C-alpha positions as CSV (number, residue, x, y, z in Angstrom):
1,M,0.0,0.0,0.0
2,S,1.2,3.5,-0.8
3,R,1.0,6.4,1.6
4,V,-1.3,9.3,0.7
5,V,-1.6,12.7,2.5
6,V,-4.8,14.7,2.1
7,T,-4.0,18.3,3.1
8,G,-7.5,19.3,4.2
9,R,-11.1,18.1,4.7
10,I,-12.7,16.6,1.7
11,P,-16.0,14.6,1.2
12,E,-15.9,11.2,2.9
13,A,-16.7,9.3,-0.3
14,A,-13.4,10.3,-1.8
15,L,-11.5,9.4,1.4
16,E,-13.2,6.0,1.4
17,K,-12.1,5.5,-2.2
18,L,-8.5,6.3,-1.3
19,R,-8.5,4.2,1.9
20,A,-9.8,1.1,0.0
21,E,-6.4,0.9,-1.7
22,H,-3.9,2.9,0.3
23,E,-2.9,4.2,3.7
24,V,-4.4,7.7,4.0
25,D,-3.4,10.5,6.4
26,A,-6.1,13.1,6.1
27,W,-6.0,16.4,7.9
28,A,-9.3,16.9,9.7
29,G,-8.8,20.0,11.7
30,P,-11.3,22.9,11.4
31,E,-8.5,25.3,10.4
32,S,-6.1,24.9,7.5
33,I,-3.1,22.8,8.2
34,S,0.0,24.7,9.2
35,R,3.0,24.8,6.9
36,E,5.2,23.2,9.5
37,E,2.7,20.4,10.1
38,L,2.2,19.9,6.3
39,L,6.0,19.6,5.7
40,R,6.2,17.0,8.5
41,R,3.3,14.9,7.2
42,V,4.4,14.7,3.6
43,A,7.8,13.1,4.4
44,G,8.0,9.8,2.7
45,V,4.5,9.8,1.1
46,D,3.7,8.6,-2.4
47,A,0.8,11.0,-3.2
48,V,-0.5,14.4,-2.0
49,V,-4.1,15.3,-2.4
50,S,-4.0,19.1,-2.0
51,L,-6.5,21.9,-1.5
52,L,-5.9,25.3,-3.2
53,T,-5.1,26.7,0.3
54,E,-1.8,24.8,0.4
55,R,1.3,25.8,-1.5
56,I,2.9,22.9,-3.4
57,D,6.4,24.2,-4.1
58,A,10.0,22.9,-4.3
59,E,10.3,23.0,-0.5
60,L,7.3,20.7,-0.1
61,L,8.3,18.4,-2.9
62,D,11.8,18.0,-1.4
63,A,10.3,17.4,2.0
64,A,8.2,14.6,0.6
65,G,11.1,12.9,-1.0
66,P,12.0,11.2,-4.3
67,Q,9.3,8.5,-4.0
68,L,6.5,11.1,-4.4
69,K,4.6,10.2,-7.6
70,V,1.6,12.5,-7.8
71,V,0.1,15.8,-6.5
72,A,-3.7,15.7,-7.0
73,N,-5.2,19.2,-6.6
74,V,-8.9,19.4,-5.6
75,A,-9.4,22.4,-7.8
76,V,-9.4,23.4,-11.5
77,G,-7.0,26.2,-10.9
78,Y,-3.5,25.2,-9.9
79,D,-1.7,28.5,-9.2
80,N,-0.9,27.0,-5.8
81,I,1.3,24.3,-7.5
82,N,4.8,24.8,-8.9
83,V,4.2,22.6,-11.9
84,P,7.7,23.0,-13.4
85,A,9.1,21.9,-10.0
86,C,6.9,18.8,-10.1
87,T,7.9,18.0,-13.7
88,E,11.6,18.4,-12.8
89,R,11.2,15.8,-10.0
90,G,9.1,13.4,-12.1
91,V,5.9,14.1,-10.0
92,V,2.6,14.1,-12.0
93,A,0.4,17.1,-11.2
94,T,-3.3,16.9,-11.7
95,N,-6.4,19.1,-11.3
96,T,-10.2,18.7,-11.5
97,P,-11.5,20.4,-14.7
98,G,-15.0,20.0,-16.0
99,V,-16.9,19.0,-12.8
100,L,-17.3,22.6,-11.5
101,I,-18.3,24.3,-14.7
102,D,-22.0,24.7,-14.0
103,A,-21.7,25.6,-10.3
104,T,-19.1,28.3,-11.1
105,A,-21.1,29.7,-14.0
106,D,-24.2,29.9,-11.7
107,I,-22.2,32.0,-9.3
108,A,-21.0,34.2,-12.1
109,L,-24.5,34.9,-13.3
110,S,-25.6,35.4,-9.7
111,L,-23.0,38.1,-9.2
112,I,-24.1,39.7,-12.5
113,L,-27.7,39.8,-11.3
114,M,-26.8,40.9,-7.8
115,A,-24.5,43.8,-9.0
116,T,-26.7,45.1,-11.8
117,R,-30.0,44.9,-9.8
118,R,-28.4,46.1,-6.6
119,L,-29.6,43.1,-4.7
120,G,-26.9,43.2,-2.1
121,E,-27.8,46.8,-1.2
122,G,-31.4,45.9,-0.9
123,E,-30.8,43.0,1.4
124,R,-28.5,45.0,3.6
125,L,-31.1,47.7,3.8
126,I,-33.8,45.3,5.0
127,R,-31.4,43.7,7.6
128,S,-30.4,47.1,8.9
129,G,-33.9,47.8,10.1
130,E,-33.9,51.2,8.5
131,A,-37.2,52.6,7.3
132,W,-37.8,52.3,3.5
133,K,-40.6,52.9,1.1
134,W,-41.3,51.7,-2.4
135,G,-40.8,54.4,-5.0
136,M,-40.3,54.8,-8.8
137,F,-36.7,55.6,-8.4
138,F,-35.9,53.5,-5.4
139,L,-32.7,51.3,-5.8
140,L,-33.0,51.4,-9.6
141,G,-30.7,48.8,-11.3
142,S,-29.9,47.9,-14.8
143,S,-31.5,45.2,-17.0
144,L,-29.5,42.6,-18.9
145,K,-31.7,42.2,-22.0
146,G,-30.0,43.8,-25.0
147,K,-26.8,44.5,-23.1
148,T,-23.3,43.0,-24.0
149,L,-21.5,40.5,-21.9
150,G,-17.7,40.4,-22.4
151,V,-16.2,37.1,-21.4
152,V,-12.4,37.0,-20.8
153,G,-11.4,33.4,-21.1
154,M,-13.8,31.4,-23.1
155,G,-13.2,27.9,-21.7
156,G,-15.8,25.7,-20.2
157,I,-16.9,28.1,-17.4
158,G,-16.8,31.1,-19.7
159,Q,-19.0,29.3,-22.3
160,A,-21.4,28.2,-19.6
161,T,-21.7,31.7,-18.2
162,A,-22.2,33.1,-21.8
163,R,-24.9,30.5,-22.3
164,R,-26.8,31.6,-19.2
165,A,-26.4,35.3,-20.1
166,K,-27.7,34.6,-23.6
167,A,-30.9,33.2,-22.0
168,F,-31.3,36.6,-20.4
169,G,-31.1,38.3,-23.8
170,M,-27.5,39.5,-23.7
171,E,-25.1,39.8,-26.6
172,I,-21.8,38.0,-26.3
173,V,-18.3,39.0,-27.1
174,Y,-15.2,37.2,-25.9
175,Q,-11.4,37.4,-25.6
176,S,-9.5,34.1,-25.6
177,R,-6.2,32.7,-26.7
178,S,-7.9,30.8,-29.5
179,E,-11.2,30.6,-31.3
180,I,-13.9,28.5,-29.7
181,D,-15.7,25.8,-31.6
182,P,-17.6,27.3,-34.5
183,A,-20.8,25.5,-33.4
184,V,-20.6,27.0,-29.9
185,A,-19.9,30.5,-31.4
186,S,-22.9,30.1,-33.6
187,E,-25.1,28.9,-30.8
188,L,-24.1,31.9,-28.6
189,G,-23.8,34.4,-31.4
190,A,-20.4,35.1,-29.8
191,R,-17.8,37.3,-31.5
192,R,-14.1,37.1,-30.7
193,V,-12.4,40.5,-30.0
194,D,-9.3,41.7,-28.4
195,L,-9.3,42.8,-24.8
196,D,-9.3,46.5,-25.6
197,E,-12.5,46.2,-27.7
198,L,-14.1,43.9,-25.2
199,L,-13.6,46.4,-22.4
200,A,-14.9,49.3,-24.5
201,V,-18.1,47.6,-25.7
202,S,-19.2,45.5,-22.8
203,D,-21.8,46.3,-20.2
204,V,-20.6,43.5,-18.0
205,V,-17.1,42.0,-18.1
206,S,-16.8,38.5,-16.6
207,L,-13.4,37.0,-15.9
208,H,-12.8,33.3,-16.5
209,C,-9.2,33.1,-17.6
210,P,-6.5,31.1,-15.7
211,Y,-4.1,32.9,-13.4
212,G,-0.4,33.2,-14.1
213,P,2.3,35.8,-14.8
214,A,0.5,36.8,-18.1
215,T,-2.8,37.5,-16.3
216,H,-1.5,39.1,-13.1
217,H,-3.4,42.4,-12.7
218,L,-4.8,41.9,-16.2
219,I,-7.5,44.3,-15.0
220,G,-5.9,47.4,-13.5
221,A,-6.5,51.1,-13.5
222,E,-5.9,51.5,-17.2
223,Q,-8.4,48.7,-18.1
224,L,-11.0,49.9,-15.7
225,A,-10.8,53.4,-17.2
226,A,-11.4,51.8,-20.7
227,M,-14.7,50.4,-19.6
228,K,-18.0,52.2,-19.8
229,D,-18.9,54.2,-16.6
230,S,-22.1,52.2,-16.6
231,A,-20.4,48.8,-16.8
232,Y,-19.8,46.1,-14.2
233,L,-16.9,43.8,-13.5
234,V,-17.3,40.2,-12.3
235,N,-14.5,37.9,-11.2
236,T,-15.0,34.2,-10.4
237,A,-11.6,33.1,-11.6
238,R,-8.6,34.1,-9.4
239,G,-8.2,37.2,-7.3
240,P,-4.9,38.5,-8.5
241,I,-6.2,38.8,-12.1
242,V,-7.7,42.1,-10.7
243,D,-5.8,44.9,-9.1
244,E,-8.1,45.3,-6.1
245,A,-6.7,48.7,-5.1
246,A,-7.4,50.0,-8.6
247,L,-10.9,48.4,-8.5
248,A,-11.7,50.0,-5.2
249,A,-10.7,53.4,-6.5
250,A,-12.7,52.9,-9.8
251,L,-15.8,52.0,-7.9
252,R,-15.4,54.8,-5.4
253,D,-14.9,57.4,-8.1
254,G,-17.6,56.2,-10.5
255,I,-15.2,55.0,-13.2
256,I,-17.4,51.9,-13.5
257,A,-20.8,51.3,-12.0
258,G,-20.3,48.2,-9.9
259,A,-18.6,44.8,-9.4
260,G,-19.1,41.3,-8.1
261,L,-16.3,39.3,-6.6
262,D,-16.0,35.7,-5.5
263,V,-12.2,35.7,-5.3
264,Y,-9.5,38.0,-3.9
265,E,-5.9,38.9,-4.3
266,Q,-4.9,38.0,-0.7
267,E,-7.6,35.6,0.1
268,P,-9.2,35.4,2.6
269,T,-8.3,39.1,3.2
270,V,-10.3,41.6,1.2
271,H,-8.9,45.0,0.2
272,P,-10.3,47.4,2.9
273,G,-11.2,49.9,0.2
274,L,-13.9,47.5,-1.0
275,L,-15.6,46.7,2.2
276,D,-17.5,50.0,2.7
277,L,-18.7,50.3,-0.9
278,D,-22.3,49.6,-1.7
279,N,-21.6,49.1,-5.4
280,V,-19.6,45.9,-5.0
281,V,-21.0,42.4,-4.1
282,L,-18.5,40.3,-2.1
283,L,-18.8,36.5,-1.8
284,P,-16.4,34.2,0.1
285,H,-15.2,32.0,-2.8
286,L,-18.4,30.1,-3.4
287,G,-17.9,29.2,-7.0
288,S,-17.8,25.5,-6.6
289,A,-19.7,25.4,-3.3
290,T,-22.4,22.8,-3.9
291,V,-22.5,19.4,-2.3
292,E,-22.6,17.7,-5.7
293,T,-19.7,19.7,-7.2
294,R,-17.3,19.5,-4.2
295,T,-18.0,15.7,-4.0
296,A,-17.3,15.4,-7.8
297,M,-14.1,17.4,-7.4
298,A,-12.8,15.3,-4.6
299,M,-13.7,12.0,-6.4
300,L,-11.9,13.2,-9.5
301,A,-8.8,14.1,-7.4
302,A,-8.9,10.7,-5.8
303,D,-9.2,9.0,-9.3
304,N,-6.2,11.1,-10.4
305,A,-4.1,10.0,-7.5
306,L,-5.1,6.3,-7.7
307,A,-4.4,6.2,-11.4
308,V,-0.8,7.4,-11.0
309,L,-0.2,5.2,-8.1
310,S,-1.3,2.2,-10.2
311,G,1.1,3.2,-13.0
312,N,-1.7,4.6,-15.2
313,Q,-2.4,7.9,-16.9
314,P,-4.6,10.1,-14.7
315,P,-7.9,11.4,-16.0
316,A,-6.9,15.0,-15.6
317,P,-3.2,15.8,-15.8
318,I,-2.0,19.4,-15.8
319,G,-0.4,20.4,-19.1
């Protein structure tokens, strides 16, 4: 039996799958595992099943030792993993694409609706106990029908978000490294543009690109200034894609109308300039947070680990 470390709490079904074949050491604490404890536990293991809260870098890989075969990330994003360091040591790195597409797209559309219809403001008003009265101009928002959604990163989640927005009557433009399937483009009526044009024409910009050096602060002060002053920014991808300080200033100064965020630059810390603004909706990284999706993610991560430990190709290798 091989030794497997699981760096945080995952659904029991996935743990049972791993335990059926291997010795499993699963962190079950209510708080994230400390770096010191993680480095101690990985020593001599054959597989690491990691959460996005843990940094899988050269230090950790060396602490594990040369027998380590696989790092199975329970996430589609893998900016917490030093993939070149894994490759250099012959460690297979995997992720969990596909299974969280619909859940994350649902959150993206939820943020679009919450921001454009000022739903967060309305709910906070009710909970505050302040007096309010219906009126023709009370908490007026913006409709989606006939507006343009700009999707940055037209992979599975971007396409699923666009499909939902299309049902609300939105027009779709997108920026991506490559053209999408012509059949999908035809279904969505989607037009590929560069980022500058997307920012200029979109009423809502929704971010779905992967995070890396090329997308760090992809949206900063210059890009926000290029958007319509009536436009909204939504981010369900990774926090550092957006310069939060620049976003806070743009929202405060009316450079754009509003925003919806599910991810943050220094998660779980949120830039303090955002916290007191009414025109931004803030969620605590709920993109994949359904029972069904989190279970599917954990099961796929377990399948990835088990495949490599058996000498087979994993279902979802990175790269």
